[in-house]
Every structure is written in C-alpha cells, then in structure tokens.
C-alpha positions in Angstrom: -39.1 20.3 -0.5 -39.7 22.2 2.8 -43.3 22.2 3.7 -43.0 25.6 5.2 -41.8 27.1 1.9 -44.3 25.3 -0.4 -46.2 27.8 -2.5 -49.7 28.4 -1.2 -51.3 27.3 -4.4 -49.6 23.9 -4.1 -51.4 22.9 -1.0 -54.7 22.6 -2.9 -53.3 19.3 -4.3 -54.3 17.6 -1.0 -57.9 18.4 -1.5 -57.8 16.6 -4.8 -56.3 13.4 -3.4 -52.9 14.0 -5.2 -49.4 14.1 -3.6 -48.4 17.8 -3.6 -44.7 16.9 -3.7 -45.1 14.9 -6.8 -47.2 17.5 -8.6 -44.8 20.3 -7.7 -41.7 18.3 -8.7 -43.3 17.8 -12.2 -44.1 21.5 -12.4 -40.5 22.5 -11.5 -39.1 20.0 -14.0 -41.3 20.8 -17.0 -43.1 24.0 -16.2 -40.2 26.4 -17.0 -40.1 25.0 -20.6 -43.9 25.4 -21.0 -43.9 29.0 -19.6 -41.0 30.0 -21.8 -42.8 28.4 -24.8 -46.0 30.2 -24.0 -44.3 33.5 -23.6 -42.4 33.1 -26.8 -45.6 32.2 -28.7 -47.5 35.2 -27.4 -44.5 37.5 -28.2 -44.3 36.1 -31.7 -48.0 36.8 -32.3 -47.8 40.3 -30.9 -44.4 41.2 -32.5 -45.8 43.3 -35.3 -47.5 45.6 -32.7 -45.0 45.6 -29.8 -41.5 44.8 -31.2 -39.0 46.6 -33.5 -36.1 45.0 -35.3 -33.7 45.4 -32.3 -36.2 43.7 -30.0 -36.6 40.8 -32.5 -32.8 40.4 -32.8 -32.4 40.5 -29.0 -35.2 38.1 -28.4 -33.8 35.7 -31.0 -30.6 35.5 -29.0 -32.1 35.6 -25.5 -34.6 32.8 -26.0 -32.0 30.1 -27.0 -29.7 31.3 -24.1 -32.6 31.0 -21.7 -33.5 27.5 -23.0 -29.9 26.5 -22.6 -29.9 27.7 -19.0 -33.1 25.6 -18.4 -31.5 22.5 -19.9 -28.4 23.0 -17.8 -30.4 23.3 -14.6 -32.6 20.3 -15.6 -29.4 18.2 -15.5 -27.5 19.9 -12.6 -30.4 21.0 -10.4 -31.4 17.5 -8.9 -27.9 16.9 -7.6 -27.2 20.5 -6.4 -27.4 21.3 -2.7 -30.7 22.8 -1.6 -30.6 26.7 -1.8 -26.9 26.5 -2.5 -24.8 28.8 -4.7 -25.8 26.9 -7.9 -29.5 27.4 -7.1 -29.0 31.1 -6.3 -27.0 31.6 -9.5 -29.6 29.9 -11.6 -32.4 32.0 -10.1 -30.4 35.2 -10.5 -29.4 34.6 -14.2 -32.9 33.4 -15.1 -34.4 36.5 -13.5 -32.0 38.7 -15.5 -32.8 36.9 -18.7 -36.6 37.2 -18.0 -36.1 40.9 -17.4 -34.3 41.3 -20.7 -36.9 39.3 -22.6 -39.8 41.3 -21.0 -38.0 44.5 -22.1 -38.2 43.1 -25.6 -41.9 42.1 -25.3 -44.2 42.4 -22.2 -45.7 38.9 -22.9 -42.4 37.3 -21.8 -43.6 38.2 -18.3 -45.4 34.9 -18.4 -41.9 33.3 -18.1 -40.8 35.8 -15.5 -43.7 34.8 -13.2 -41.9 31.5 -12.6 -40.0 33.4 -9.9 -43.1 33.5 -7.7 -43.3 29.7 -7.7 -39.7 28.6 -7.0 -38.1 31.5 -5.2 -38.7 29.8 -1.8 -37.3 26.6 -3.3 -34.1 28.1 -4.7 -33.2 31.0 -2.4 -32.3 31.0 1.3 -34.3 33.1 3.7 -32.4 36.3 3.5 -32.5 36.3 -0.3 -36.1 35.2 -0.7 -37.7 38.7 -0.4 -35.3 40.4 -2.8 -35.9 37.6 -5.3 -39.7 38.0 -5.0 -39.4 41.8 -5.3 -37.3 41.4 -8.5 -40.0 39.3 -10.0 -42.7 41.8 -8.9 -40.7 44.6 -10.7 -40.8 42.6 -14.0 -44.5 41.7 -13.8 -45.5 45.2 -12.7 -43.6 46.8 -15.6 -45.1 44.3 -18.1 -48.6 45.1 -16.9 -48.2 48.9 -16.8 -49.2 49.3 -20.4 -46.0 50.2 -22.2 -43.6 47.4 -21.3 -40.0 48.2 -20.2 -39.2 51.0 -19.6 -42.5 52.9 -18.9 -42.8 55.5 -21.6 -45.1 58.1 -20.0 -46.1 59.5 -16.7 -49.3 57.4 -16.6 -47.3 54.3 -17.3 -44.9 55.2 -14.4 -48.0 55.7 -12.1 -49.4 52.4 -13.3 -46.1 50.7 -12.8 -45.8 52.1 -9.2 -49.3 51.0 -8.3 -48.9 47.5 -9.8 -45.5 47.1 -8.2 -47.0 48.0 -4.8 -49.8 45.5 -5.3 -47.3 42.7 -6.3 -45.0 43.5 -3.5 -47.7 43.5 -0.9 -49.0 40.1 -2.1 -45.6 38.5 -2.3 -44.5 39.8 1.1 -47.7 38.6 2.6 -47.1 35.1 1.3 -43.5 35.2 2.3 -44.5 36.1 5.8 -47.0 33.2 5.9 -44.2 30.9 4.7 -41.9 32.2 7.5 -44.6 31.5 10.1 -45.1 28.0 8.7 -41.4 27.4 8.7 -41.2 28.5 12.4 -44.2 26.2 13.1 -42.4 23.3 11.4 -39.3 24.0 13.5 -41.4 24.0 16.7 -42.9 20.7 15.6 -39.5 19.3 15.0 -38.4 20.4 18.5 -41.5 18.9 20.0 -40.9 15.6 18.3 -37.3 15.6 19.6 -38.6 16.2 23.1 -41.2 13.4 22.7 -38.5 11.0 21.6 -36.4 11.9 24.6 -39.4 11.4 26.8 -40.1 8.1 25.2 -36.5 7.0 25.9 -36.9 7.9 29.5 -40.2 6.0 29.7 -38.6 2.9 28.2 -35.9 3.1 30.8 -38.4 3.4 33.5 -40.4 0.4 32.2 -37.2 -1.6 32.1 -36.4 -0.7 35.7 -39.9 -1.7 36.8 -39.9 -5.1 35.0 -41.0 -6.9 38.2 -44.0 -4.6 38.6 -44.9 -5.1 35.0 -44.9 -8.9 35.5 -47.2 -8.5 38.5 -49.5 -6.3 36.5 -49.6 -9.0 33.8 -50.6 -11.6 36.4 -53.4 -9.3 37.7 -54.6 -8.6 34.2 -54.7 -12.3 33.4 -56.7 -12.9 36.6 -59.1 -10.1 35.7 -59.5 -11.6 32.2 -60.4 -15.0 33.8 -62.9 -13.2 36.1 -64.4 -11.3 33.1 -64.7 -14.6 31.1 -66.5 -16.2 34.0 -69.0 -13.2 34.1 -69.4 -13.5 30.4 -70.2 -17.2 30.6 -72.6 -16.5 33.4 -74.4 -13.9 31.4 -74.5 -16.1 28.3 -76.0 -19.0 30.4 -78.5 -16.5 31.8 -79.4 -15.2 28.4 -79.7 -18.7 26.9 -80.6 -21.5 29.3 -82.4 -19.3 31.9 -84.5 -17.4 29.4 -85.1 -20.5 27.4 -86.2 -22.4 30.4 -88.4 -19.5 31.5 -90.1 -19.7 28.1 -90.5 -23.5 28.2 -92.1 -23.2 31.7 -94.5 -20.6 30.4 -95.6 -22.8 27.5 -96.0 -25.8 29.8 -98.0 -23.8 32.2 -100.4 -22.9 29.4 -100.7 -26.6 28.5 -101.4 -27.5 32.1 -104.0 -24.8 32.5 -106.0 -25.8 29.4 -105.7 -29.6 30.3 -107.8 -31.7 28.0 -110.2 -28.9 26.9 -108.3 -27.9 23.8 -105.8 -30.6 22.6 -104.9 -28.7 19.4 -103.9 -25.5 21.3 -102.0 -27.6 23.9 -100.1 -29.3 21.0 -99.2 -25.9 19.7 -97.7 -24.8 23.0 -95.9 -28.1 23.4 -94.3 -27.6 20.0 -93.2 -24.1 21.1 -91.7 -25.5 24.2 -89.8 -28.1 22.2 -88.5 -25.5 19.8 -87.4 -23.3 22.7 -85.6 -26.3 24.2 -83.7 -27.0 21.0 -82.9 -23.3 20.5 -81.6 -23.0 24.1 -79.4 -26.1 23.7 -77.8 -24.6 20.5 -77.3 -21.3 22.3 -75.6 -23.1 25.3 -73.2 -24.9 23.0 -72.3 -21.7 21.2 -71.8 -19.8 24.5 -69.4 -22.4 25.7 -67.4 -22.2 22.5 -67.6 -18.3 22.4 -69.4 -18.3 19.1 -72.0 -15.9 17.9 -75.6 -16.4 19.0 -77.6 -18.9 16.9 -79.8 -16.1 15.6 -76.7 -14.5 14.0 -75.3 -17.8 12.6 -77.3 -17.4 9.3 -78.5 -13.8 9.4 -77.3 -10.3 10.0 -78.1 -8.2 13.0 -81.3 -6.5 11.7 -82.6 -9.9 10.5 -81.8 -11.6 13.8 -83.5 -8.8 15.8 -86.5 -8.9 13.6 -87.0 -12.6 14.1 -86.3 -12.3 17.8 -88.9 -9.6 18.2 -91.5 -11.4 16.1 -91.0 -14.6 18.0 -91.1 -12.9 21.4 -94.4 -11.1 20.5 -96.0 -14.3 19.3 -95.0 -16.2 22.5 -96.2 -13.6 24.9 -99.2 -12.3 22.9 -97.9 -8.7 22.8 -97.9 -6.5 19.8 -94.2 -6.1 19.0 -92.8 -4.0 16.1 -89.3 -3.7 14.8 -87.8 -0.8 12.8 -84.4 -0.1 11.2 -83.2 3.4 10.5 -80.1 4.6 8.7 -78.0 2.6 6.1 -77.6 -1.0 7.1 -73.9 -2.1 7.3 -72.1 -5.3 8.2 -71.4 -5.3 11.9 -68.6 -7.0 13.8 -69.7 -10.3 15.4 -69.0 -9.1 19.0 -71.0 -5.9 18.5 -73.9 -7.7 16.9 -73.9 -10.4 19.6 -73.9 -7.7 22.3 -76.8 -5.8 20.9 -78.8 -8.9 20.3 -78.3 -10.1 23.9 -79.2 -6.7 25.2 -82.4 -6.7 23.1 -83.3 -10.2 24.3 -82.8 -9.2 27.9 -84.8 -6.0 27.5 -87.7 -8.0 26.0 -87.4 -10.6 28.7 -87.7 -7.9 31.4 -90.7 -6.5 29.6 -92.4 -9.9 29.6 -91.6 -10.5 33.3 -92.3 -7.1 34.8 -93.9 -4.5 32.4 -97.3 -6.1 31.7 -97.2 -4.2 28.4 -99.6 -4.3 25.5 -97.2 -2.9 23.0 -93.4 -3.0 22.5 -91.3 -1.2 19.9 -87.7 -2.0 19.0 -85.6 0.3 16.8 -82.1 -0.4 15.5 -80.4 2.8 14.2 -77.3 2.9 12.1 -75.4 6.2 12.4 -72.0 7.4 11.2 -69.9 5.8 14.0 -72.3 4.2 16.3 -75.3 1.8 16.6 -78.2 2.4 18.9 -80.9 -0.1 20.0 -84.0 1.3 21.6 -86.6 -1.0 23.3 -89.8 0.8 24.4 -92.9 -0.6 26.1 -96.1 0.9 27.4 -96.1 -1.1 30.6 -96.3 -0.2 34.2 -92.7 1.2 34.5 -90.8 1.5 37.7 -88.7 3.7 39.9 -85.0 3.2 38.7 -83.7 4.6 42.0 -85.3 1.8 43.9 -83.3 -0.9 42.1 -80.5 -2.6 44.1 -77.0 -1.9 42.7 -75.7 -4.5 40.2 -73.2 -6.8 41.9 -72.2 -9.0 38.9 -73.9 -12.0 40.4 -77.4 -13.2 40.5 -79.8 -11.5 38.1 -78.6 -10.0 34.8 -81.2 -7.3 34.3 -80.3 -3.7 33.7 -76.9 -4.1 35.4 -76.1 -7.1 33.1 -77.1 -5.1 30.0 -74.8 -2.2 31.1 -71.9 -4.6 31.8 -72.3 -6.1 28.3 -72.3 -2.7 26.7 -69.3 -1.5 28.6 -67.3 -4.5 27.4 -67.5 -3.1 23.9 -67.1 0.6 25.0 -70.9 1.2 24.9 -73.5 2.5 27.3 -77.1 1.6 28.3 -79.5 4.2 29.5 -83.0 3.6 31.0 -85.9 6.1 31.0 -88.9 5.1 33.1 -91.2 6.1 35.9 -94.2 4.3 37.5 -97.1 4.1 35.1 -95.3 5.7 32.2 -93.7 2.7 30.5 -89.9 2.0 30.0 -87.4 2.9 27.4 -84.0 1.1 27.2 -81.4 2.6 24.9 -78.1 0.8 24.2 -75.4 2.8 22.4 -72.3 1.0 21.1 -69.5 1.9 18.5 -70.2 0.9 14.9 -67.4 -1.6 14.3 -67.7 -2.8 10.7 -66.6 -6.2 9.5 -63.6 -6.3 7.3 -64.5 -6.4 3.6 
C-alpha cells in the first residue's frame, strides 16, 4: 500500500510498535464484514422507530447483495491491479449499496463510512475526491436527523452544514495525502540520483585502484606507528609508574633505616606488590589485553581499588564516586578511562602536592565521563610544552588515549587553585 495514501489514523500503529501495513491489511480484509454487521444490528434494533415495511423489504434484499459483493472482492481483490477498473467498480457499487441501505435506515452509515478508509487504496488520484465526497454525502444525510432524504427545512440545513464539515475534513486529508505522495516521489527521485552517483563513485574508485593501494599501505604504516605509540603509553603507564612507586617505597625504607623495622617491612611489602602488579601489567600490555585491574572487576570496581590504593600509598585523602546507572562497558573504553585515571593520579602525586583528591565516574545516556580533581598547587596550562608523542605521557598522552576512542580530555587549572581533569568518551556497551 502506498505510504503517501495511507489513512492518517493508520500511522498511529508505529507508535504502538506494530507494523502499520499488517494492521491495515487485516482491517481491509475483515473490517467491511464487521462494519456491515454492526450497521445491520443497529438497524435491526432501531427498525420499529425508523423503518417501514418497504424499508425492511429493501434492506432484506440489499444486505445479502452487499455481503455477496464483499465476498467476491475478498477473493478477487488480492489479485486485482492496484486502483484498476475492478477496484473502482467495487468501490462504486459498494458506495451505491451503502447509499441505498442508509436510505432504509441511517444506522447503515456505519458501513458507508468504510469509504473514508479505503478510497485512497482503491481509487486513482482523479477519482479520489469524488469518492470521498460521495461518502461525505451519505454520512451527512444520515446525521442530519431524518435520514435520506431530509424531510424538513431544518434537516436540509443540518445536512448542508454536516456535508460542508465532512467535505472540509476529507479534502484536507486528501491534500495531505497528495503532499505526502509528492514527497515520496521526490524521495524516489533522490534515491535514483544517489544510486547514479554511487555508480559513478564506484567507477572512479576502480579507475584509481593504484592510489587506493597506496592509501592502504600508508594506513598500514600509520597503524604500525599508532601501535608503537600505544605500547609506549602502556609501558609508561605500567612499568614506569610501577617503578616510580617502588622507588618511593624504597626511599621511605632507606630514610627510616633501622629505627622502625616494622614500618620498613610494610613499605618493602608494598614495593614487592607494586613490582608484581607492574610485571602483570607489562605482560598484558604486550599481549594487548585489558589492564590487570579489569581482569576480575568492572570499571567502577577497578577505579575504586585504584583510587584507594593510590591514596594509601601517597598518604592523601582520596575519594571515589559513581553517578548514573552503572552499565557493562566495552573493554577498550574501560581500559582507556582506567589508564587516564591512573595517569591523572600519578600527575597529582608528582606535581600537585595535594591534600585531597576526588574521582568521579559518571554514566550518562551515551557517554562516560571521568573527573579527577585535586586541591593542589595547580599550574599554568599555557606554559606546558606541546605534546609530541614521545617522552612524557602526561596530559598529551591522556588526550591521545581519549582520541583513539573518539573521546576528549579537558583540563581546568590555574596556579594555586588546584586541577580538574575531565575525560569524556562514548559509552560503548558490551554485547549481552
């Protein structure tokens, strides 16, 4: 059925999750019988008040004839050409029978209203409006108070007003249908143009096969370079940070000497744990697996343990908060945010001299944000050298990580006002 000619009420099916075509096919198959049955039942109940003997005899003949017409169309209609002579003849004969039935009893207008629903389906464009107006005449006469024909001046006035109302509504909807049909034709033309453009594009791609091969080579080389940068960043985030932590623990042991063996033993245990953790991280980085913290925990759990461990090692009050509804996150996204969080904490330990750090992970509709804030000394972001992809992996490294997953990193800071690092990445969920 042509989308542009679909009755307006039929489009509501989409909002309910139903296929509109299936629903309307069922209505056009079974609805006419139901509407004829309902009109007949109402006419039978009102017969003592509205029908004489002649009306009863005529209705007794017309109802079976109408039913026979419906049965014939039920068998012939599916195979008939769309809006062909058979469809036009069926609509015309059915409308005449509905007019005659409504003449016998106004309640048969229930069956006549079927013309509003399927006129666009059965009639071509030039016959659509006359078909709708014929249906409007029947319904207006039935609603005028005296049936057909109107019996008094007031009935004729009511008939005229009701017909004007029906005609206005039907012509409005017919105009909307015409505009939608024009829109559908424009879309079809656009699709044809796009297909032609695609054909020309394919031809151009075929003619530039050599250039395409060269681009593939360059892309492969770029991928190799990106993988090298990834491994460098992973080594920095694992071995370098782990070794930094080990050195810090050993420096504490060296400073306390033999004055506090129990405290020295505690720091030595921490150094050994960091060494084991860094070894596991290095192995996973080489094999491109998820960080060790994510091997047995989700992103919020891994961040919580990372923040707690960092705060314990550096003697800084560190808090972790999760907002929004926690959802399973793709490994690459989770690893990116965890590494950014670790780097932000490492920067805070090296440079901020902070007494308090807060980390917030926020789940939103289509993105994740990780905010790391400290109350440290801050810095002038304009004074930082540009990130070159080599050497340190501070703010530039965090931005590079985020950009690999279509994310961003923003920094808000100024001397003496602390630092806030905000990473924003797409929320890519794991497959269920």
